[in-house]
N, C-alpha and C positions, 0 to 999 in steps of 0.2 A: 917694540913690544906691541902686540896686538891684544886689545881688551874688548870683551863683549859684555854688555849689560842686558840681562834677561828681564824685560818688562812684561811679566806674565799675568794672565787672568788668574785670580784666586777664588776658588769656590768653597762650598761647605764640606766637601769630601776630602779628607787629608790624603788618602792614598791616591786619589785622582790628581791632586795638586803635586804630589811627589812624582807621579808618572809624567805629568806635564813638564815639570821643572827639568827632569832628566832628559826628556825628549828634546826640549828646546836647547838645553845645554849641548846636546850632541850635535845639533845643527851648527853650533859655534865651534866645533872641533877644528883645531888649527890655531885657535886663539891661545895666547900664553896665560891670560887671566880671564876668568869668567865669574860674573857676579850675579847673585839673585837678590830680590827685594826683601824688605822687612816683612816678617810674618808671611813668607811665601807658602807655607804649608797649611794655613788656616785663615779664616776671615779675621780682620782686625777688630777685635771687640773683647771685652772682659770675660763674658761668658764663654766665648770661643777659646780664649787663652786657657781657662780652667779645663775645659773639655778636652783640649788637644795637647795638654802638657805631657811631656815624657822626659825621661832622663837621658843624659849622654850615653851613647851605646845602643839607643833604641832605633826604631825604624827610620826616623828622619836622618840622624847622623850616619847611619849605615848607608842610606841612599846617597848622601853627600859624598862620603868617602869613595863609594863605588863610582859615582859620576866623575869625580876628579880623576880617578884612575882611567876610566874609559876615555875621557877627553884629553888626558895627558896635559892637564892645565892646573894652575892654582885656582881653586874654587873658593870664592868668598860666599859662604852659604847663607846670604840674606840674614834672616833671623827666625827663631822659633821660640815657643814657650818651653823653657827648660825647667823640669822639676828636679829640685835638689834640696836636701835637708829640710823638707817641709815647706819650702818656698818655691815660687815660680819666678823665673827671670826671663827677660827678653834678650836672647843670646844669639850671637853670631859665631859659628864655627867655621874655621878656615882649614882647607886641606891642600896638601902638596900634590904635584902631578902623580906621585906614586900612591896616593890615597891616604898617606899618613897625616896626622894633625900638624898644623903649622901655627895656629893661634886660636884664641877664644876670647870673645869680648861680651861681657854682660852690660847691657845699657845702663849707664851711670846716672843719667838725668832722665827721670821718668816724665812722661808727657802728661802733665796735669795742667790743663788750661780751662778757662771759662771766659770766652770772649763775648761781650755783650752783643747780642744780635747775630752771633756766629757760632763757632764750634765750642762745645763743652765736652770734655773727656778727661777722665782721671785713671791713668794706668795704675796708680798706687792703690786703687780699690782691690786689685788682684796681684799685682807684680811687686817684686822687691828690687831695689836698685843694686846694681853691681858696683864694684870699686875699681878705679884705675883704668888705664887704657891698654890697648893691644897693639903691638908692633911686630911685624915679621919681615924677614929678609928674603929677597929673591935675587936671581942673577941680574935683574933690571934695576934694582934699588930697593929701598925700604918702604913698606906699606904701613900706614896707620889705619886702624879700623875703629869706627864709632857707629852709633845707630841713631838716625833721625834727630831727635831733640838734642842729642849731644853736640851737634854742629853749632848750636847757638852759643856755645861757651868757648870763646877763643883761647882762654887760658888753658883749658883742658886740651885743646888741639896743640897748643904751643908746647905742652909738656911731652908730646910724642917726639922723643929725641931723634934727630937725624932723618926724618921721613922725607921721601921724594913724592909720595902719592898718598892721598887720603881716600879710602873707600867707605862709602856711607849708604848702607841699606836703609831705606826710609819710606815713609808713607805719609807725606804731607797731605793735608786736607784742602777742601775748597775755600776755606777762609784764609789760612796762612800761605797756601801754595802760590796763588797769584801774586801775593805781596812779597814773599820772602824766599821762595825756593831758589831761584836763580841768584838773587842778591847774596844769600849766605854762601853758596858755593863759590861765587866769584870773590867774595870778601876773604874767605879762608884761603883761596888760591893765592891771592895777592899778599895776604898777611904772612904766609909761610913760604911763598915762592915755590909752590908745588902744583902738581896736577890734582884735581879733585873730581871724584866720580860719584854721582848720586843715582841709585837704582831703586825705582818705585814699582809697585804693582800697577797693572793696567787699570784704567778707570772703569768702574761699574756703577752707572747711574742708579741702578736699582738696589745697590748694596746699602747696608745700614751705615757703613763708613765709606765715604766716597774719596778715593785716592785722587790727588791732583795729577798723578802720572808724570809725564814730561821728564823722564830719566835724562841725565845730561852728563857731559864731560867738559871740564874747564882746564885751560892750560895755565902755566905759571904767570903769564901776563894778565890773567883774568878774563881771557877770551873764551866764549863758549865755542867749542870745536865740534860738538855733536850733540844733538838733542832729539828726543823722541816726541811723538804726539801723545795721544791718549790711549791708542789701541795697543793690543798685545804685539810685541815686536822684539827683535834682537838687534840692539844698537851696537855696532862694531866700529872701532877706529884704530888706526896705527899711530902709536905714540913714540916720540923720540925722547928717551929719558935724559939725554944730554942737554935738553932744553932747560932742565932745572938748574944745572950748573952754569949754563950760559946766562940765564936771567940773574942769578945770584952774583955773577962776576960783573954784570953791567950795572946792577943796582944793589950795591953791597949794604945790606941791612943787618949783617951779622949771622944770617942763616948759613949753615954748612951742609 
């Protein structure tokens, strides 16, 4: 299985972000799975969430569906501010290679932190938490999807029945990123004996919210097998799904 993570620059113009995401995804054509970062279509900030919110079936999801079809790949569409029922959710839409929907996950654990001398941010000022996890099947195995802060809850991940891969669109910041980004992806990989993939926006030092970037892929042994830096890039690796079964056979912890 070939997977590509799109660590893209995100600016204030939604249509330009959509154009950029589609163009970068097309450079990864030939990959079986392509993934975008959290809030790939707008800056990460509460005012931006409100300004750019739109319902499923709008410009963002239409672009994602088309891009999946153009690339002939499963497209894990990062996340976007989804307007639904008078609320706004931080939502990841997943599309199959034919452009049809495969899964949808609304961020279940909102990013509400106040670190002394560091980052302070409350998604709950504008966003509503979703419920439950999202899992979808591919010819390569089963994917679980969560968004950023969700990865800090091992019980939530453990509840994703029978997954082989965990895809996490995320935007860790410069306080938690250096401390916890790699640690959490390696921990969840070892906990569940799965591949974990974290896709973040490229770093913009001038932005109101500065992404740690460093998109990465971790194997079921907990080894980092691919990692980006801070600039915009497409991170691609070839994955052997059989490694999940091999690790579980060698270290039987009850995962299947």
